[in-house]
Each structure stands twice: as structure tokens, then as C-alpha cells.
C-alpha positions in Angstrom: 59.8 166.8 35.2 61.0 170.1 33.6 61.9 171.5 37.0 64.0 168.5 37.8 66.0 168.9 34.6 66.6 172.5 35.3 67.8 171.7 38.9 70.2 169.1 37.5 71.7 171.6 35.1 72.1 174.2 37.8 74.0 171.6 40.0 76.2 170.7 37.1 77.0 174.2 36.3 78.0 175.0 39.9 80.3 172.0 40.1 82.0 173.0 36.9 82.4 176.6 38.2 84.0 175.3 41.4 86.4 173.1 39.4 87.4 176.0 37.3 88.3 178.0 40.3 90.6 175.2 41.5 92.2 174.8 38.1 92.7 178.7 37.8 94.2 178.8 41.3 96.7 176.1 40.6 97.6 177.5 37.2 97.9 181.0 38.7 100.5 179.7 41.1 102.4 177.9 38.3 102.2 181.0 36.2 103.5 183.2 39.0 106.4 180.9 39.5 107.2 180.9 35.7 106.8 184.7 35.6 109.3 185.0 38.5 111.7 182.7 36.8 111.5 184.7 33.6 112.0 187.9 35.4 115.1 186.5 37.0 116.5 185.3 33.7 115.9 189.0 32.4 117.8 190.2 35.5 114.7 191.9 36.8 115.4 190.8 40.3 112.8 193.1 42.0 110.1 191.8 39.7 111.2 188.3 40.3 111.1 188.8 44.0 107.6 190.1 43.8 106.3 187.2 41.7 108.0 184.6 43.8 106.7 186.1 47.0 103.2 185.9 45.6 103.8 182.3 44.5 104.7 181.3 48.0 101.4 182.6 49.4 99.4 180.6 46.7 101.3 177.3 46.8 101.0 174.4 49.2 102.8 171.6 47.3 106.2 170.8 49.1 108.0 170.1 45.8 107.0 173.5 44.2 107.6 175.3 47.5 111.1 173.9 47.5 111.7 175.3 44.0 110.2 178.6 44.9 112.2 179.2 48.1 115.4 178.0 46.3 114.9 180.6 43.5 113.8 183.2 45.9 117.1 182.7 47.8 119.0 183.2 44.6 117.0 186.4 43.8 117.7 187.8 47.3 121.4 187.1 46.8 121.4 189.0 43.6 119.7 191.9 45.4 122.6 191.7 48.0 120.1 190.8 50.8 122.0 188.0 52.3 119.9 187.5 55.4 116.7 187.0 53.4 118.7 184.8 51.0 119.9 182.6 53.8 116.3 182.5 55.2 114.9 181.3 51.9 117.7 178.7 51.4 116.9 177.3 54.9 113.3 177.0 54.1 114.1 175.2 50.8 116.4 172.8 52.8 113.7 172.3 55.4 111.5 170.8 52.6 114.3 168.8 51.0 117.8 168.7 52.7 119.3 167.0 49.5 118.8 169.9 47.2 121.7 171.7 45.6 122.3 174.8 43.4 123.7 174.0 40.0 126.0 176.2 38.0 123.4 176.4 35.2 120.8 177.8 37.6 122.7 180.9 38.7 124.1 184.1 37.1 126.7 184.5 39.7 128.7 181.4 40.8 129.4 182.8 44.3 125.8 181.9 45.0 126.8 178.2 45.0 129.4 178.8 47.6 127.0 180.7 49.8 124.3 178.0 49.4 126.8 175.2 50.3 127.8 177.1 53.5 124.2 177.4 54.5 123.6 173.7 53.7 126.6 172.7 55.7 125.5 174.6 58.7 122.0 173.2 58.6 123.3 169.7 58.4 125.6 170.2 61.3 122.8 171.7 63.4 120.6 168.6 62.7 123.5 166.3 63.8 124.3 168.3 66.9 120.7 168.7 68.0 119.0 165.2 67.7 115.5 164.6 68.9 115.3 166.0 72.5 115.4 163.6 75.4 112.5 163.3 77.6 112.8 164.7 81.1 113.0 161.9 83.6 110.2 162.2 86.2 111.2 161.9 89.8 109.0 160.2 92.3 109.3 158.4 95.5 108.6 154.8 96.3 108.5 152.9 99.6 110.4 149.6 99.6 110.5 146.9 102.2 113.8 145.9 103.7 114.2 142.9 106.1 115.3 143.4 109.6 115.8 141.2 112.7 113.2 140.9 115.4 113.7 143.0 118.5 113.6 141.7 122.0 110.1 142.8 122.6 108.9 141.2 119.3 110.6 137.9 120.3 108.6 137.9 123.6 105.4 138.5 121.6 106.3 135.7 119.3 106.4 133.2 122.2 103.0 134.1 123.5 100.0 131.8 122.8 96.6 132.4 121.1 98.1 133.9 117.9 99.8 137.0 119.5 102.8 136.4 117.2 100.7 136.3 114.1 98.8 139.5 115.0 102.2 141.2 115.6 103.1 140.4 111.9 99.6 141.6 110.9 98.6 138.2 109.9 95.2 138.6 111.3 93.4 135.6 109.7 96.1 133.1 110.9 96.3 134.9 114.3 92.5 134.5 114.7 92.6 130.8 113.6 95.5 130.0 115.8 93.9 131.7 118.8 90.6 130.0 118.2 92.2 126.5 118.0 94.3 127.0 121.0 91.4 128.4 122.9 89.2 125.5 121.9 91.8 123.0 123.0 92.4 124.7 126.4 88.6 125.1 126.9 88.0 121.4 126.1 90.8 120.5 128.6 89.1 122.6 131.4 85.7 121.2 130.5 87.0 117.6 130.8 88.6 118.5 134.1 85.3 119.6 135.5 83.6 116.4 134.2 86.3 114.3 136.0 85.7 116.2 139.3 81.9 115.6 138.9 82.5 111.9 138.3 84.6 111.6 141.3 82.2 113.5 143.5 79.4 111.3 142.4 81.4 108.2 143.1 82.3 109.4 146.6 78.6 110.1 147.3 77.5 106.8 146.1 80.1 104.9 148.1 78.8 106.7 151.3 75.3 105.5 150.6 73.8 102.3 152.1 74.0 100.3 149.0 75.4 96.8 149.0 79.2 96.1 148.6 78.6 94.3 145.3 76.6 97.3 143.8 79.2 99.8 145.1 82.0 97.8 143.6 80.2 97.5 140.2 79.3 101.3 140.1 82.8 102.3 141.3 84.4 100.3 138.5 82.1 101.9 135.9 82.8 105.4 137.1 86.5 104.8 137.1 86.5 103.6 133.5 84.6 106.8 132.6 87.2 108.9 134.5 90.1 107.2 132.7 88.5 107.9 129.3 88.0 111.5 130.3 91.6 111.8 131.5 92.8 110.3 128.2 90.8 112.9 126.3 92.0 115.6 128.6 95.6 114.6 127.9 95.1 114.7 124.1 93.5 118.2 124.3 96.4 119.4 126.4 98.9 118.0 123.9 97.0 119.6 121.2 97.0 123.0 122.9 100.8 123.0 123.5 101.4 121.8 119.9 99.3 124.5 118.4 101.1 127.0 120.7 104.6 125.7 119.6 103.7 125.9 115.9 102.4 129.5 116.2 105.4 130.6 118.2 107.9 129.1 115.7 106.0 130.6 112.8 106.0 134.1 114.4 109.7 133.8 115.3 110.8 132.7 111.9 108.6 135.2 109.9 110.8 138.2 109.0 109.9 141.7 109.9 110.3 144.5 107.3 110.8 148.2 107.5 109.7 150.7 105.0 112.3 152.8 103.3 111.6 155.9 101.2 113.6 155.7 98.1 113.9 158.1 95.1 113.2 156.4 91.8 112.5 157.4 88.2 109.7 156.3 85.9 112.2 154.7 83.5 114.4 152.9 86.2 113.6 149.5 84.7 114.6 150.5 81.2 117.3 153.2 81.7 120.2 150.8 81.0 118.5 149.6 77.7 119.0 151.8 74.6 115.9 153.5 73.2 115.7 153.9 69.5 113.8 156.6 67.7 113.1 156.0 64.0 111.9 159.0 62.0 110.6 158.4 58.5 109.7 161.0 55.9 109.4 161.8 52.2 111.4 164.6 50.8 111.2 165.9 47.3 114.2 165.6 44.9 114.3 168.5 42.5 117.0 166.9 40.3 115.1 163.6 39.6 111.6 165.0 40.1 110.9 162.0 42.3 110.4 161.9 46.1 113.1 160.4 48.2 112.6 158.3 51.4 114.5 159.8 54.2 114.9 158.1 57.6 116.8 158.9 60.7 117.7 156.5 63.5 118.7 157.8 66.9 119.8 155.6 69.9 119.6 157.0 73.5 121.0 155.3 76.6 
């Protein structure tokens, strides 16, 4: 039990030590900024530069970084280092483009004119260089274009057994049409052989020594069978030619296409429609000490 209490005390002391490090780090950054400002007020510009440079390294808050860079730009100007002054002002404007240098903040009023010139240049640069356009990617696509049938294709379209459908690469309908036409024609030929067999049997029976009454009765029966076979043979022949005509008309009227290689872009479907980019952000406002909502809307066609 005693060991558990000691362990809890050790954990508590460790957490308190870490928290003190964080507080000391933040307060040291704030103290460095205050020391740099006091050195600037006392016209110790070199000392102010040193303190503010150290404050930049230890600070991560955008609001405080804006103040530090702004004051650092003023200090560089007082040291006649205009390049570094412009660089610091640009960094301050990158955190908050709405900042300004007041007359009460400077010892030399020409700093205000210098800062406003930098601010105008930065604002113009943002307006002239909006968000970059995406590069359009080129690619190629094959498209189909209708064309008339050639003379050879017209001949193929009139052939039976689904040849026209196979020409159009309609393999299922070609096979179906060929099977139906083949079945109809095969049935026609089969009925023809049956008719010939019936006639041969009738002739053989008539040459036999049977009585006239029997021959007459058998002949009448065979003739009735032959008529029935001939009727079915006619239907099969009509079916064959009907299927042939349907497949030929279908093949003749079905259009042929040719493939054309055409250059297209990925955004062809939407290139005539405007594309809007909305950029939202929060920028600190040093005057009111409250963040401002900044948004920018760009339209591209």
C-alpha cells in the first residue's frame, strides 16, 4: 500500500514538471517578444532584432507570429536592411493579409509607406496568380462512325444461312438463322425422299398380282399420304425462303461502322462548364485581436 502511494506521488510530480516546462516555454516566447518590443522602444534595434529572431524560433501561434514578423520588419527597416524588412513584412502578410502598420507603432513614418508598397505588391501578385489550372491530359479514343455497305458486303447480305449476320459479327443471330434455314431445307429434302419412296412402293404394288379393288384402295391411300407430304414439303420450302428473306433484309439494313481514332481530353464533357474553387481560411486580425474568416472564389472555364 505504501509503495502504491509513493508511485502515485512520483507520477503526479512528473506530470507537474512537464506542465511547468510547457508554461515556461510559452512564457519565454512571450517574454522574448516583450523584450524585443522594449528594446525597439529604447531604439536598441540590434538588441530588438536578436530578441525577435529568437522569438520566431520559439513561437508557433499564427497570431503571435504575425506580430513578431511585423515588428521584425520595422526593426530591419530602422537598421536600413530593406531586403530583410520586406521579407519580414511578406511573412507577416502571409499569416494575415489584412494587417496594417499604424502611425503609433513606428518611430519613422516612412515605414508606413514602405509597408503599404509591399502590401500592394503582394495583393497584386495574389490576384494575377490565382490557383493554377490543372494540365489537361490528352488521350486517344476510338469512336464508331456509320458507313454504307460495300458491293461485296451487299452480296454477303443476300446469302442464306446467316452469312449476313456473321458479316456484322452478330454470331448468335447468324447461328440461329443458319440453324432454322438449314432445318427447314433439310426437312424439305427429307419429305421429298419420303414422297419418292411412297411413289416407288405404289408402283411396285400396282405391278403385283393383287386384285383391282385392292390395288385401287391401296393406291388411293398412298396418294393421300403423298398429298399430305407434298403439303408439308411446300410449307417447309416457304419457311426456308421466309427465313432467308428476313435474314437478308436484316443484314442489308444493319449499318456498318468504322473505327476512327480521335484525340480527346479527360475533361471534354465538362470543359464548357465553369469550375469553381472555393478556398476558406482563418486569418488573425491584429487590430481587433479576433480571427477573420477569409474566402476566395475562383471560376475557371
